[in-house]
N, C-alpha and C positions, 0 to 999 in steps of 0.2 A: 461686712463689705466679704470679704475671704468667702464666708460661706453660702453669702447672696451669687458669688459673681461663677461659685461650684457648682449651681445647681441651674444658675445659666446653662453655662459651659454643660453639662449634662442630660438638661432641658435640648437642645442644639441636637446633639451627639443622638440623643431618641426622637426623637423629627428626623433627621435626617434616614437614620436606620427602615426606620417606618417609610417613611419615603420612596428607599431603594429598596425595601421588599415589595410595598405596593408596584413598582415598576418590573421588576424583576417577575413578579404573580401574575404582570398584565402581558407579559411577551411572549410569543410576537404577537406587535399591534401594527405592523405592516411587511409584506414581500422577506425573504430571507434570502441572503447570497450564497450560496456555499459554490469556492471555488476549486475548480477540479486543475490542474499546473500540469494536464497533459491532451494531446485533443483526443477526439470523440472516436470508441471503436474500440480501444481497448478493453481489456478488466478490470481496471481500476474509472473509466468512467463508468460502464455498465452497471457496477456497483454502487457507484453513488450514487448513481440516477434513481436508481430502484429504494436507495435507504431516502433520498432526500425528497420521493414522494410517497414514503409512507409519515415522512415528519411533518409532510404538508399536511397529511389527510388525519391527522393526530392531534396536529397541534392549530390547525385552523386559519392556517396564515402559507401561500405557494411558496416552499424552498425549492429557487431557482436557480439551477447547477448554470456554468460559467465557463466554458473551457479558456485559461487564458495560457496558456503553452509557451514552451520557449526556456531557452537557459538550463537542462535538464530538471527543469517543475522550478527554479529559481524564482521565474519571473512572473509567476502564481504564488508561489508562498509567498515573495514579498508585498505585494497586496495587502494578502490578510495581515502579513506584520505592522505595516503602516493604518492600517483603518483602525477607527473607535472600536476599544472594549465594550461594544451595545450588546452583541451579540447577534448583529446582523449581515456582519461579514465573517465565512464559518471556511476552512479550509477540510476539504476531501482528499488524500492523498492516501499513496502505502509505500511502504520502509524507504522507499529509493528518499522520501523527503530527508531522514535522518541520515541520508551512508553519503548524498551526492556533495554537501558540501566539505564531506572527509576528503574526497577527491578533485576537486575544483581551488582552483588559485585563493581566488576570493567571492565573500557569498555576503551579501549587503542585510543579514541576522544570522542570529543566534539560534538552532532549533529549543536550545531551553529557555534562555531568558526570553525570546522574542511570543513564544506562544503559549496558551494552556490546552494539555488534553485534555480531550473531554470525554474521550471513547472509545476503547479499544473495538469494532466493527467486527473482525474475520480476520483467520489465518489462512494460508490459501498455499496448499503443498503446489509447487510447480510439475509441468510437465517437460517430459524432454522430445521435443516434436522434430523429425527427420525427415527430409528427402523421402516419397514413395519410392523413389527412383534406385535411389542406393538399398544395396544390400544388409541392410542392418533391422534387428527385428526384436530385436534387444540389445538390453547392456554389455551381456559379452559381445555380441556381435559387433559392436559399438568399437569396444577399446578393438578387438581384433585388427577392422576397417580403417583407424587412426593410424595402429604401429603398424599396418600395411601400405598406407599414407600418410609416414609422416612431416607433420606441418604443412598438408594438403587442404583438411579439413577446413569448412570454414563455418562457425556458431555468429550469429546474430545476437546483438545487444538490445535489449526496447531503447534503453537509456544507462551510460557509465556510471555505474554502483547500484543499479538497478540490485533484486534480491536471483533478477534472472543472471545478472552477472557476475554475483558473488559466486552463485549457484556454482555459472558455467568451466569460475575459477579454483571451486572446489572439486568438479567434477576431470579437470585434466590435472590435477597433484593427486587425488584419491584412485585414478585409471593409470596415473603411468606415462598420458598420451600427449600430443603436441597437437593443436589447431590455432587459426587464426580467426580473432575477433573482428568483427565487424559492426560499428555504433549503427544504429537506427535513432528516426528521431524520435519514436514513437513504436508501439507492436503491432499497429497495422499493417506498415509498410513494412517490416521484417518480414510478418506471417505472408504476405502477395510476391516475398524474395523466395521463398524459401519454397511454396508452392511452387514457381516459377522455376528452380534448381538454380539460380544464382546462388542459392546461401544453403547448406547441408542441415543445420541443425537451427532450433531454437530453444532457447528455451526459459517457461515464463508459466506463468497460472493457469491452473489446466480451464479454466473458463475459454481464455483464447483461440485454442487449439480445439479444442472437443467437437466444434461442427465439422473443422474441416477432416478432422480424423473420421469422423462419424459418415462421412460423402466421400471419404476413400481420398484427399485429395493429400494429405498428410499422414505421417505414420507416428503416433505417440508412444511411443516404447519404453516406459520409463515413467514412474513419479515422484520424486524427491522427497514423500511423506515418509511418516513411520508407516503407514498402513495402505493399504489398497484402497482404493476410492468409489463409492455405489455406481456411478456412472461411468466408471471404467474398471469395472471387477475384473475383465482377463488381462490389462498391465499392472506387470509386477512393480514393485517397490526398487529404487537404483540398493537401497537396503539389502535384498536379496542375493544381489549379487557384491555389492563394497559395504560390509556389515559396518554398517554407525552412522551411516552417509545420511544425512538427513539436514530438509532447510526448505525453510517454509517465508514466502511473499506475506505481506502482511496491512490490513487497511486501518486508519484509524481517523476520529475526527477530530480537530484543530482549532480553537476559539486566538485570536489578538492575546497578546500577554495583558497581564492583569483581566480575565474576561472576569464577572463578578461572581461570586463563588453561586448566589441561589439561580444566575442563570448556566452557569459549567454544569450545577445537579442535575436541574429542570433539562437541560440537553439529557445526559448520562442516561438522565430515568427515561425519557423517552425515545433513546436509542439503544438502550436494553427491550421496551415492550416495541419496539421493533422489529428485534429479531427475533419475539420470540410469537411475532404474529404471521399472516400466511408468509410471508416476505422468509420466514425461515423456512420450510421445504424447497425454496425457489434456490435459495445459497446452499443449501444442503448438496442438491441436485448440480451444482455447479461445482461440487468439490470440495467447498469451503467450510472451515471449521468455527463455528461461529465462538465467538470469545466476551459476550456481555462481563460487566464489573462496573467498578466504581473510577473517577479519574484518578486517585491515586493508584489502583490498580494500572492504568494504563501507564501513567509516570514512571512506577515501575519498574514494569516489563519495557517502557521502550529507552531509559537510559543502561537496561542490562543489553537488550539488544545491541542498542548501537554499542559497546565498549567489546561485542562477540565481533561486531563489521567492521570496527575498526581493525582488531587484527589482520581480516582478510583483507582487505585493502592496503594495511603494511604490508603483510609477507609478497603480497602480490603486484607491489605498485600500481595499482590503480589509479592511473589516473588521467582525469580530463584535459587531451591537447589541446 
């Protein structure tokens, strides 16, 4: 009797596994929703839409981007945390996703417990963009201007706790300067005020400032990565003036917690395939550093970056008002 029961149980497990494998193999059988938790128009949105389009082409179903802005990115992220773990609702977000909860009193989810890391997509060195009417052409003159006008300069941040915000905080300390940080709801309005002269500076991924720099509407004076980038070869790194200074934003794809391993692996493989396609050259020209790898690589990177960010946030007492 025990042997028969054991065999029945084993058969049930085997049938369930086979059914699960078949379901994962058929995925996706209908459109996939990709939540981007910030408004259209920023770097995050641009990269996310490129990836969604490529995944749709490769996997035979539309990957439909939905912008769910608000709450410093937490509203859209919460939608994904509550979604069924079936691969049909995904989150495309920047490193702000992991840092925003560190700056807020409460968030209705946990980054580690409520999400499945699928793939790290790219790292983005940031650009230090300055209003074109200021007498600032590089980091040295930026520091000199800030010291000559203590506390009078203003720097925008697209969202509290974002990579741009943390990089702005590090620049303040590394340069021994002071300026006022002005929070915005997204990068697009921050750029408009920078161009209009309501704000003096803004640190954000290169893609956001590139078009404005090339058209002369603002001036990019430095890059926060460890090397110069191909699309701005004449713009120095911050480290050329302040040795050791380095900071990146990064972009990734997540699913809800307990996303089946087969679906996670399939999405990861298709994302890596997209990064090796014609999308690769487009992203490289936008100054991005591509980061293909496994879901396990992404989880390890995420946890390490969160530890570094927590220290910056604690030391700078960065909090959402």
